[in-house]
N, CA, C and O atoms as a GROMACS GRO file, in nm:
protein
  516
    1MET      N    1   1.515   0.180  -0.318
    1MET     CA    2   1.378   0.138  -0.322
    1MET      C    3   1.327   0.126  -0.178
    1MET      O    4   1.397   0.069  -0.094
    2SER      N    5   1.210   0.178  -0.149
    2SER     CA    6   1.149   0.164  -0.018
    2SER      C    7   1.040   0.060  -0.023
    2SER      O    8   0.973   0.042  -0.125
    3LEU      N    9   1.022  -0.010   0.087
    3LEU     CA   10   0.922  -0.116   0.094
    3LEU      C   11   0.834  -0.096   0.214
    3LEU      O   12   0.878  -0.045   0.317
    4ASN      N   13   0.708  -0.135   0.202
    4ASN     CA   14   0.618  -0.139   0.316
    4ASN      C   15   0.591  -0.285   0.344
    4ASN      O   16   0.520  -0.350   0.267
    5LEU      N   17   0.645  -0.338   0.452
    5LEU     CA   18   0.620  -0.478   0.489
    5LEU      C   19   0.492  -0.480   0.570
    5LEU      O   20   0.493  -0.460   0.691
    6SER      N   21   0.381  -0.503   0.501
    6SER     CA   22   0.250  -0.476   0.557
    6SER      C   23   0.200  -0.577   0.657
    6SER      O   24   0.082  -0.572   0.693
    7VAL      N   25   0.281  -0.668   0.702
    7VAL     CA   26   0.236  -0.753   0.810
    7VAL      C   27   0.291  -0.696   0.939
    7VAL      O   28   0.317  -0.769   1.035
    8TYR      N   29   0.310  -0.565   0.942
    8TYR     CA   30   0.330  -0.487   1.063
    8TYR      C   31   0.461  -0.514   1.137
    8TYR      O   32   0.457  -0.556   1.253
    9LEU      N   33   0.576  -0.491   1.074
    9LEU     CA   34   0.705  -0.508   1.141
    9LEU      C   35   0.737  -0.389   1.230
    9LEU      O   36   0.713  -0.275   1.192
   10SER      N   37   0.791  -0.414   1.347
   10SER     CA   38   0.837  -0.310   1.440
   10SER      C   39   0.941  -0.371   1.531
   10SER      O   40   0.987  -0.483   1.508
   11MET      N   41   0.980  -0.296   1.640
   11MET     CA   42   1.085  -0.346   1.729
   11MET      C   43   1.063  -0.303   1.872
   11MET      O   44   1.030  -0.188   1.898
   12ARG      N   45   1.081  -0.393   1.964
   12ARG     CA   46   1.103  -0.364   2.106
   12ARG      C   47   1.237  -0.427   2.133
   12ARG      O   48   1.339  -0.373   2.090
   13ASP      N   49   1.244  -0.539   2.202
   13ASP     CA   50   1.368  -0.613   2.211
   13ASP      C   51   1.382  -0.704   2.089
   13ASP      O   52   1.493  -0.731   2.043
   14ILE      N   53   1.268  -0.750   2.037
   14ILE     CA   54   1.264  -0.824   1.911
   14ILE      C   55   1.151  -0.765   1.830
   14ILE      O   56   1.075  -0.682   1.879
   15LEU      N   57   1.140  -0.808   1.707
   15LEU     CA   58   1.033  -0.753   1.623
   15LEU      C   59   0.897  -0.794   1.675
   15LEU      O   60   0.875  -0.910   1.709
   16ASP      N   61   0.807  -0.700   1.679
   16ASP     CA   62   0.670  -0.724   1.724
   16ASP      C   63   0.574  -0.691   1.611
   16ASP      O   64   0.604  -0.609   1.525
   17VAL      N   65   0.459  -0.756   1.613
   17VAL     CA   66   0.353  -0.719   1.521
   17VAL      C   67   0.286  -0.594   1.578
   17VAL      O   68   0.251  -0.591   1.696
   18ILE      N   69   0.268  -0.491   1.494
   18ILE     CA   70   0.208  -0.367   1.542
   18ILE      C   71   0.091  -0.328   1.454
   18ILE      O   72   0.065  -0.391   1.352
   19PHE      N   73   0.021  -0.224   1.495
   19PHE     CA   74  -0.097  -0.178   1.424
   19PHE      C   75  -0.066  -0.056   1.339
   19PHE      O   76   0.040   0.005   1.351
   20ILE      N   77  -0.160  -0.022   1.254
   20ILE     CA   78  -0.141   0.082   1.153
   20ILE      C   79  -0.113   0.219   1.214
   20ILE      O   80  -0.052   0.303   1.147
   21ASN      N   81  -0.154   0.247   1.338
   21ASN     CA   82  -0.128   0.378   1.398
   21ASN      C   83   0.020   0.400   1.426
   21ASN      O   84   0.060   0.511   1.461
   22ARG      N   85   0.101   0.299   1.411
   22ARG     CA   86   0.246   0.312   1.425
   22ARG      C   87   0.314   0.286   1.290
   22ARG      O   88   0.421   0.225   1.283
   23PHE      N   89   0.251   0.333   1.186
   23PHE     CA   90   0.292   0.304   1.049
   23PHE      C   91   0.438   0.336   1.020
   23PHE      O   92   0.502   0.263   0.945
   24GLY      N   93   0.493   0.443   1.078
   24GLY     CA   94   0.631   0.481   1.050
   24GLY      C   95   0.731   0.371   1.078
   24GLY      O   96   0.833   0.361   1.010
   25ARG      N   97   0.703   0.289   1.177
   25ARG     CA   98   0.795   0.180   1.211
   25ARG      C   99   0.779   0.061   1.119
   25ARG      O  100   0.858  -0.034   1.125
   26GLN      N  101   0.678   0.064   1.034
   26GLN     CA  102   0.655  -0.046   0.941
   26GLN      C  103   0.727  -0.026   0.809
   26GLN      O  104   0.726  -0.116   0.724
   27LEU      N  105   0.787   0.089   0.790
   27LEU     CA  106   0.854   0.117   0.663
   27LEU      C  107   0.998   0.067   0.666
   27LEU      O  108   1.074   0.096   0.758
   28TRP      N  109   1.031  -0.008   0.564
   28TRP     CA  110   1.165  -0.065   0.551
   28TRP      C  111   1.217  -0.034   0.412
   28TRP      O  112   1.139  -0.024   0.317
   29SER      N  113   1.346  -0.018   0.400
   29SER     CA  114   1.404  -0.001   0.268
   29SER      C  115   1.494  -0.121   0.238
   29SER      O  116   1.554  -0.181   0.327
   30TRP      N  117   1.500  -0.153   0.111
   30TRP     CA  118   1.582  -0.264   0.063
   30TRP      C  119   1.713  -0.205   0.014
   30TRP      O  120   1.712  -0.116  -0.072
   31ASP      N  121   1.824  -0.252   0.066
   31ASP     CA  122   1.954  -0.196   0.029
   31ASP      C  123   2.056  -0.308   0.014
   31ASP      O  124   2.124  -0.345   0.110
   32GLY      N  125   2.067  -0.362  -0.106
   32GLY     CA  126   2.167  -0.464  -0.134
   32GLY      C  127   2.157  -0.589  -0.049
   32GLY      O  128   2.259  -0.646  -0.012
   33GLY      N  129   2.035  -0.633  -0.019
   33GLY     CA  130   2.015  -0.752   0.063
   33GLY      C  131   1.982  -0.721   0.208
   33GLY      O  132   1.932  -0.808   0.279
   34PHE      N  133   2.008  -0.600   0.252
   34PHE     CA  134   1.972  -0.558   0.388
   34PHE      C  135   1.830  -0.502   0.387
   34PHE      O  136   1.791  -0.435   0.291
   35LEU      N  137   1.754  -0.528   0.493
   35LEU     CA  138   1.627  -0.460   0.516
   35LEU      C  139   1.652  -0.360   0.629
   35LEU      O  140   1.683  -0.400   0.741
   36ILE      N  141   1.637  -0.232   0.599
   36ILE     CA  142   1.669  -0.124   0.692
   36ILE      C  143   1.539  -0.056   0.734
   36ILE      O  144   1.461  -0.012   0.650
   37ASN      N  145   1.516  -0.047   0.865
   37ASN     CA  146   1.398   0.019   0.918
   37ASN      C  147   1.410   0.170   0.898
   37ASN      O  148   1.512   0.229   0.933
   38LYS      N  149   1.305   0.231   0.844
   38LYS     CA  150   1.308   0.375   0.816
   38LYS      C  151   1.317   0.457   0.944
   38LYS      O  152   1.386   0.559   0.946
   39ALA      N  153   1.250   0.416   1.050
   39ALA     CA  154   1.248   0.494   1.174
   39ALA      C  155   1.379   0.481   1.251
   39ALA      O  156   1.435   0.581   1.296
   40SER      N  157   1.429   0.359   1.267
   40SER     CA  158   1.548   0.336   1.350
   40SER      C  159   1.679   0.337   1.271
   40SER      O  160   1.786   0.357   1.329
   41ARG      N  161   1.670   0.315   1.139
   41ARG     CA  162   1.787   0.301   1.052
   41ARG      C  163   1.872   0.178   1.087
   41ARG      O  164   1.991   0.172   1.054
   42LEU      N  165   1.811   0.081   1.155
   42LEU     CA  166   1.879  -0.043   1.191
   42LEU      C  167   1.841  -0.153   1.093
   42LEU      O  168   1.738  -0.146   1.026
   43ALA      N  169   1.926  -0.254   1.084
   43ALA     CA  170   1.906  -0.366   0.992
   43ALA      C  171   1.835  -0.482   1.060
   43ALA      O  172   1.856  -0.508   1.179
   44LEU      N  173   1.751  -0.552   0.984
   44LEU     CA  174   1.689  -0.674   1.032
   44LEU      C  175   1.798  -0.778   1.054
   44LEU      O  176   1.886  -0.793   0.968
   45ASP      N  177   1.794  -0.850   1.167
   45ASP     CA  178   1.904  -0.940   1.204
   45ASP      C  179   1.850  -1.052   1.290
   45ASP      O  180   1.739  -1.043   1.344
   46TYR      N  181   1.929  -1.160   1.303
   46TYR     CA  182   1.897  -1.265   1.399
   46TYR      C  183   1.929  -1.211   1.538
   46TYR      O  184   2.032  -1.146   1.557
   47GLU      N  185   1.841  -1.237   1.635
   47GLU     CA  186   1.871  -1.198   1.772
   47GLU      C  187   1.995  -1.273   1.818
   47GLU      O  188   2.006  -1.394   1.795
   48GLU      N  189   2.086  -1.207   1.880
   48GLU     CA  190   2.215  -1.258   1.927
   48GLU      C  191   2.309  -1.295   1.812
   48GLU      O  192   2.418  -1.348   1.837
   49GLY      N  193   2.270  -1.269   1.688
   49GLY     CA  194   2.360  -1.281   1.575
   49GLY      C  195   2.391  -1.420   1.523
   49GLY      O  196   2.487  -1.437   1.448
   50TYR      N  197   2.313  -1.519   1.562
   50TYR     CA  198   2.338  -1.653   1.507
   50TYR      C  199   2.209  -1.735   1.504
   50TYR      O  200   2.113  -1.705   1.575
   51LEU      N  201   2.209  -1.839   1.421
   51LEU     CA  202   2.095  -1.929   1.408
   51LEU      C  203   2.099  -2.033   1.518
   51LEU      O  204   2.200  -2.100   1.537
   52ARG      N  205   1.989  -2.047   1.591
   52ARG     CA  206   1.979  -2.150   1.694
   52ARG      C  207   1.921  -2.276   1.629
   52ARG      O  208   1.816  -2.270   1.566
   53LYS      N  209   1.989  -2.386   1.645
   53LYS     CA  210   1.944  -2.510   1.580
   53LYS      C  211   1.833  -2.580   1.658
   53LYS      O  212   1.747  -2.643   1.597
   54PHE      N  213   1.833  -2.569   1.790
   54PHE     CA  214   1.735  -2.643   1.870
   54PHE      C  215   1.642  -2.551   1.948
   54PHE      O  216   1.565  -2.597   2.032
   55GLN      N  217   1.647  -2.423   1.920
   55GLN     CA  218   1.558  -2.325   1.982
   55GLN      C  219   1.510  -2.231   1.873
   55GLN      O  220   1.560  -2.234   1.760
   56ARG      N  221   1.414  -2.148   1.908
   56ARG     CA  222   1.366  -2.049   1.812
   56ARG      C  223   1.472  -1.942   1.789
   56ARG      O  224   1.540  -1.900   1.882
   57THR      N  225   1.484  -1.900   1.665
   57THR     CA  226   1.570  -1.787   1.631
   57THR      C  227   1.480  -1.666   1.611
   57THR      O  228   1.410  -1.655   1.510
   58TYR      N  229   1.482  -1.577   1.708
   58TYR     CA  230   1.402  -1.455   1.701
   58TYR      C  231   1.472  -1.352   1.613
   58TYR      O  232   1.594  -1.356   1.595
   59ILE      N  233   1.392  -1.261   1.558
   59ILE     CA  234   1.444  -1.157   1.471
   59ILE      C  235   1.441  -1.024   1.546
   59ILE      O  236   1.348  -0.996   1.622
   60CYS      N  237   1.544  -0.944   1.524
   60CYS     CA  238   1.555  -0.814   1.591
   60CYS      C  239   1.613  -0.712   1.493
   60CYS      O  240   1.630  -0.741   1.374
   61GLN      N  241   1.642  -0.594   1.542
   61GLN     CA  242   1.711  -0.492   1.465
   61GLN      C  243   1.847  -0.468   1.530
   61GLN      O  244   1.858  -0.463   1.652
   62ASN      N  245   1.950  -0.454   1.447
   62ASN     CA  246   2.085  -0.425   1.494
   62ASN      C  247   2.150  -0.326   1.400
   62ASN      O  248   2.103  -0.301   1.290
   63ALA      N  249   2.260  -0.269   1.447
   63ALA     CA  250   2.341  -0.183   1.360
   63ALA      C  251   2.387  -0.264   1.240
   63ALA      O  252   2.422  -0.382   1.252
   64ARG      N  253   2.387  -0.201   1.127
   64ARG     CA  254   2.428  -0.268   1.004
   64ARG      C  255   2.576  -0.305   1.011
   64ARG      O  256   2.661  -0.224   1.048
   65LYS      N  257   2.604  -0.430   0.974
   65LYS     CA  258   2.742  -0.481   0.976
   65LYS      C  259   2.804  -0.466   0.837
   65LYS      O  260   2.731  -0.451   0.739
   66PRO      N  261   2.937  -0.470   0.828
   66PRO     CA  262   2.999  -0.475   0.695
   66PRO      C  263   2.950  -0.601   0.622
   66PRO      O  264   2.929  -0.704   0.686
   67LYS      N  265   2.931  -0.592   0.493
   67LYS     CA  266   2.869  -0.702   0.418
   67LYS      C  267   2.942  -0.835   0.437
   67LYS      O  268   2.877  -0.940   0.438
   68ASN      N  269   3.074  -0.833   0.452
   68ASN     CA  270   3.147  -0.959   0.470
   68ASN      C  271   3.127  -1.021   0.608
   68ASN      O  272   3.171  -1.133   0.632
   69GLU      N  273   3.061  -0.949   0.700
   69GLU     CA  274   3.029  -1.001   0.834
   69GLU      C  275   2.879  -1.008   0.858
   69GLU      O  276   2.835  -1.034   0.970
   70ALA      N  277   2.800  -0.984   0.754
   70ALA     CA  278   2.656  -0.962   0.771
   70ALA      C  279   2.570  -1.080   0.729
   70ALA      O  280   2.456  -1.060   0.686
   71ASN      N  281   2.619  -1.202   0.739
   71ASN     CA  282   2.541  -1.317   0.691
   71ASN      C  283   2.404  -1.328   0.756
   71ASN      O  284   2.311  -1.380   0.694
   72THR      N  285   2.388  -1.282   0.880
   72THR     CA  286   2.257  -1.290   0.947
   72THR      C  287   2.171  -1.167   0.920
   72THR      O  288   2.059  -1.158   0.970
   73GLN      N  289   2.221  -1.073   0.842
   73GLN     CA  290   2.145  -0.952   0.810
   73GLN      C  291   2.107  -0.944   0.662
   73GLN      O  292   2.050  -0.844   0.619
   74LEU      N  293   2.136  -1.046   0.586
   74LEU     CA  294   2.106  -1.044   0.443
   74LEU      C  295   1.981  -1.126   0.414
   74LEU      O  296   1.966  -1.238   0.463
   75TRP      N  297   1.891  -1.068   0.335
   75TRP     CA  298   1.759  -1.124   0.310
   75TRP      C  299   1.729  -1.124   0.162
   75TRP      O  300   1.789  -1.050   0.084
   76CYS      N  301   1.637  -1.209   0.123
   76CYS     CA  302   1.594  -1.219  -0.016
   76CYS      C  303   1.442  -1.219  -0.019
   76CYS      O  304   1.377  -1.286   0.061
   77LEU      N  305   1.385  -1.144  -0.111
   77LEU     CA  306   1.240  -1.145  -0.131
   77LEU      C  307   1.209  -1.255  -0.232
   77LEU      O  308   1.252  -1.248  -0.347
   78LEU      N  309   1.136  -1.355  -0.187
   78LEU     CA  310   1.105  -1.470  -0.272
   78LEU      C  311   0.967  -1.455  -0.335
   78LEU      O  312   0.887  -1.370  -0.296
   79LYS      N  313   0.943  -1.540  -0.433
   79LYS     CA  314   0.814  -1.547  -0.500
   79LYS      C  315   0.703  -1.567  -0.397
   79LYS      O  316   0.723  -1.636  -0.296
   80ASP      N  317   0.590  -1.509  -0.420
   80ASP     CA  318   0.470  -1.524  -0.337
   80ASP      C  319   0.482  -1.457  -0.200
   80ASP      O  320   0.407  -1.493  -0.109
   81GLY      N  321   0.573  -1.361  -0.183
   81GLY     CA  322   0.575  -1.281  -0.062
   81GLY      C  323   0.655  -1.334   0.055
   81GLY      O  324   0.639  -1.284   0.167
   82PHE      N  325   0.738  -1.432   0.035
   82PHE     CA  326   0.824  -1.482   0.143
   82PHE      C  327   0.948  -1.395   0.153
   82PHE      O  328   1.000  -1.346   0.052
   83ILE      N  329   0.997  -1.374   0.276
   83ILE     CA  330   1.124  -1.307   0.300
   83ILE      C  331   1.215  -1.410   0.364
   83ILE      O  332   1.189  -1.456   0.476
   84ALA      N  333   1.321  -1.445   0.294
   84ALA     CA  334   1.408  -1.555   0.337
   84ALA      C  335   1.545  -1.505   0.378
   84ALA      O  336   1.594  -1.404   0.329
   85SER      N  337   1.604  -1.579   0.471
   85SER     CA  338   1.741  -1.551   0.512
   85SER      C  339   1.836  -1.602   0.405
   85SER      O  340   1.826  -1.716   0.361
   86ALA      N  341   1.928  -1.517   0.363
   86ALA     CA  342   2.027  -1.557   0.263
   86ALA      C  343   2.130  -1.653   0.321
   86ALA      O  344   2.194  -1.727   0.247
   87GLU      N  345   2.146  -1.653   0.453
   87GLU     CA  346   2.248  -1.734   0.518
   87GLU      C  347   2.227  -1.884   0.498
   87GLU      O  348   2.324  -1.959   0.487
   88ASN      N  349   2.104  -1.929   0.492
   88ASN     CA  350   2.077  -2.073   0.487
   88ASN      C  351   2.014  -2.116   0.355
   88ASN      O  352   1.924  -2.200   0.353
   89GLN      N  353   2.061  -2.058   0.247
   89GLN     CA  354   2.016  -2.092   0.112
   89GLN      C  355   1.865  -2.076   0.097
   89GLN      O  356   1.801  -2.152   0.024
   90TYR      N  357   1.809  -1.978   0.166
   90TYR     CA  358   1.668  -1.939   0.153
   90TYR      C  359   1.569  -2.045   0.199
   90TYR      O  360   1.454  -2.044   0.155
   91LYS      N  361   1.612  -2.136   0.286
   91LYS     CA  362   1.522  -2.239   0.339
   91LYS      C  363   1.440  -2.187   0.456
   91LYS      O  364   1.329  -2.236   0.480
   92LEU      N  365   1.493  -2.089   0.529
   92LEU     CA  366   1.422  -2.032   0.644
   92LEU      C  367   1.367  -1.896   0.607
   92LEU      O  368   1.435  -1.815   0.544
   93VAL      N  369   1.242  -1.872   0.649
   93VAL     CA  370   1.175  -1.746   0.615
   93VAL      C  371   1.122  -1.681   0.742
   93VAL      O  372   1.111  -1.744   0.847
   94LEU      N  373   1.090  -1.552   0.731
   94LEU     CA  374   1.029  -1.481   0.844
   94LEU      C  375   0.890  -1.537   0.869
   94LEU      O  376   0.815  -1.564   0.775
   95TYR      N  377   0.856  -1.555   0.995
   95TYR     CA  378   0.732  -1.620   1.036
   95TYR      C  379   0.677  -1.549   1.159
   95TYR      O  380   0.751  -1.523   1.254
   96ILE      N  381   0.548  -1.518   1.158
   96ILE     CA  382   0.484  -1.460   1.275
   96ILE      C  383   0.451  -1.574   1.370
   96ILE      O  384   0.366  -1.657   1.341
   97LEU      N  385   0.517  -1.576   1.484
   97LEU     CA  386   0.502  -1.684   1.581
   97LEU      C  387   0.358  -1.693   1.629
   97LEU      O  388   0.299  -1.593   1.671
   98GLY      N  389   0.303  -1.812   1.623
   98GLY     CA  390   0.166  -1.834   1.669
   98GLY      C  391   0.060  -1.786   1.572
   98GLY      O  392  -0.056  -1.776   1.610
   99ASP      N  393   0.098  -1.756   1.449
   99ASP     CA  394   0.004  -1.709   1.348
   99ASP      C  395  -0.075  -1.588   1.394
   99ASP      O  396  -0.189  -1.568   1.353
  100SER      N  397  -0.016  -1.506   1.480
  100SER     CA  398  -0.088  -1.396   1.542
  100SER      C  399  -0.071  -1.266   1.466
  100SER      O  400   0.036  -1.238   1.413
  101THR      N  401  -0.176  -1.187   1.461
  101THR     CA  402  -0.168  -1.052   1.408
  101THR      C  403  -0.192  -0.950   1.519
  101THR      O  404  -0.213  -0.832   1.492
  102THR      N  405  -0.190  -0.996   1.643
  102THR     CA  406  -0.210  -0.904   1.755
  102THR      C  407  -0.078  -0.840   1.796
  102THR      O  408   0.029  -0.895   1.773
  103GLU      N  409  -0.088  -0.724   1.857
  103GLU     CA  410   0.030  -0.654   1.904
  103GLU      C  411   0.107  -0.741   2.003
  103GLU      O  412   0.047  -0.802   2.092
  104GLY      N  413   0.237  -0.746   1.987
  104GLY     CA  414   0.321  -0.824   2.077
  104GLY      C  415   0.362  -0.960   2.022
  104GLY      O  416   0.443  -1.028   2.084
  105ALA      N  417   0.307  -1.001   1.908
  105ALA     CA  418   0.348  -1.128   1.848
  105ALA      C  419   0.492  -1.116   1.799
  105ALA      O  420   0.534  -1.009   1.754
  106HIS      N  421   0.567  -1.223   1.807
  106HIS     CA  422   0.709  -1.221   1.772
  106HIS      C  423   0.732  -1.273   1.630
  106HIS      O  424   0.653  -1.352   1.578
  107ILE      N  425   0.841  -1.227   1.570
  107ILE     CA  426   0.883  -1.274   1.439
  107ILE      C  427   1.005  -1.365   1.460
  107ILE      O  428   1.100  -1.328   1.528
  108ILE      N  429   1.000  -1.484   1.399
  108ILE     CA  430   1.111  -1.579   1.410
  108ILE      C  431   1.147  -1.630   1.271
  108ILE      O  432   1.078  -1.601   1.173
  109LEU      N  433   1.256  -1.705   1.263
  109LEU     CA  434   1.288  -1.779   1.141
  109LEU      C  435   1.224  -1.917   1.151
  109LEU      O  436   1.224  -1.978   1.258
  110HIS      N  437   1.170  -1.964   1.040
  110HIS     CA  438   1.102  -2.094   1.039
  110HIS      C  439   1.117  -2.153   0.899
  110HIS      O  440   1.127  -2.079   0.801
  111ARG      N  441   1.118  -2.286   0.892
  111ARG     CA  442   1.121  -2.350   0.759
  111ARG      C  443   1.000  -2.304   0.678
  111ARG      O  444   0.890  -2.288   0.732
  112LYS      N  445   1.022  -2.283   0.552
  112LYS     CA  446   0.915  -2.240   0.462
  112LYS      C  447   0.811  -2.352   0.451
  112LYS      O  448   0.844  -2.466   0.421
  113LYS      N  449   0.686  -2.316   0.477
  113LYS     CA  450   0.576  -2.413   0.468
  113LYS      C  451   0.520  -2.415   0.326
  113LYS      O  452   0.519  -2.313   0.256
  114ARG      N  453   0.475  -2.531   0.284
  114ARG     CA  454   0.412  -2.543   0.152
  114ARG      C  455   0.264  -2.507   0.158
  114ARG      O  456   0.208  -2.455   0.062
  115ARG      N  457   0.201  -2.534   0.272
  115ARG     CA  458   0.058  -2.505   0.292
  115ARG      C  459   0.041  -2.428   0.422
  115ARG      O  460   0.131  -2.426   0.506
  116ASN      N  461  -0.074  -2.366   0.438
  116ASN     CA  462  -0.105  -2.291   0.560
  116ASN      C  463   0.010  -2.198   0.597
  116ASN      O  464   0.059  -2.199   0.710
  117ASN      N  465   0.052  -2.118   0.499
  117ASN     CA  466   0.171  -2.035   0.518
  117ASN      C  467   0.141  -1.885   0.523
  117ASN      O  468   0.231  -1.804   0.498
  118ASP      N  469   0.018  -1.847   0.554
  118ASP     CA  470  -0.016  -1.704   0.559
  118ASP      C  471   0.072  -1.626   0.657
  118ASP      O  472   0.099  -1.509   0.633
  119SER      N  473   0.115  -1.689   0.765
  119SER     CA  474   0.199  -1.620   0.864
  119SER      C  475   0.344  -1.608   0.819
  119SER      O  476   0.427  -1.554   0.892
  120GLN      N  477   0.374  -1.657   0.700
  120GLN     CA  478   0.508  -1.645   0.644
  120GLN      C  479   0.511  -1.556   0.520
  120GLN      O  480   0.618  -1.530   0.465
  121ARG      N  481   0.396  -1.511   0.476
  121ARG     CA  482   0.389  -1.434   0.353
  121ARG      C  483   0.363  -1.288   0.385
  121ARG      O  484   0.281  -1.255   0.472
  122TRP      N  485   0.434  -1.200   0.316
  122TRP     CA  486   0.432  -1.057   0.343
  122TRP      C  487   0.387  -0.983   0.219
  122TRP      O  488   0.415  -1.024   0.106
  123ILE      N  489   0.317  -0.873   0.239
  123ILE     CA  490   0.275  -0.789   0.128
  123ILE      C  491   0.382  -0.683   0.110
  123ILE      O  492   0.406  -0.600   0.198
  124ILE      N  493   0.447  -0.685  -0.004
  124ILE     CA  494   0.555  -0.591  -0.035
  124ILE      C  495   0.499  -0.485  -0.129
  124ILE      O  496   0.449  -0.517  -0.237
  125ILE      N  497   0.508  -0.360  -0.089
  125ILE     CA  498   0.457  -0.249  -0.170
  125ILE      C  499   0.572  -0.154  -0.197
  125ILE      O  500   0.634  -0.102  -0.105
  126ARG      N  501   0.599  -0.132  -0.322
  126ARG     CA  502   0.704  -0.036  -0.359
  126ARG      C  503   0.647   0.105  -0.348
  126ARG      O  504   0.540   0.133  -0.401
  127ILE      N  505   0.719   0.192  -0.278
  127ILE     CA  506   0.675   0.331  -0.265
  127ILE      C  507   0.790   0.423  -0.302
  127ILE      O  508   0.906   0.382  -0.303
  128ASN      N  509   0.757   0.546  -0.334
  128ASN     CA  510   0.860   0.646  -0.364
  128ASN      C  511   0.907   0.709  -0.234
  128ASN      O  512   0.828   0.725  -0.141
  129ASP      N  513   1.035   0.745  -0.227
  129ASP     CA  514   1.091   0.809  -0.108
  129ASP      C  515   1.039   0.950  -0.093
  129ASP      O  516   1.075   1.019   0.002
   0.00000   0.00000   0.00000
C-alpha cells in the first residue's frame, strides 16, 4: 500500500516540511509498520536512533533495520490522522515543530495533544502503485 503523507514530509538532515513542487519526496509506503520514502527508499526513524527524554527527538530517514532492531522505525497510523511511534505504546506522535507549514520546519516526536493538534494530524491518502 502506498501513502501520501500530505503534510509535506521530506528530508535534509532531518525531515523538513516541503511544498507541492517536490511531491515525489512526499510519497511514503507502509510496509509492516515501517514508513518508507518512495524517493530515497529509507525508513522514517528517530534521529540518532533513540528517544531523548529531556530534549527534542527529531525525525529523520535511515536505512531500514531488521525488525528485531527497528523499535525506532516502527509506526502506527492512529484514528483521526495521527502517526505514532510504536516504541512508546503510541503516546508520542509526529509533530510539526512550531506549528509551521513553511519550508524548513522540523518534524519531532511529541506527546499527543487532545486539543489544538492540527500540527500532529496527517492526511493519509491511499494510492495505487
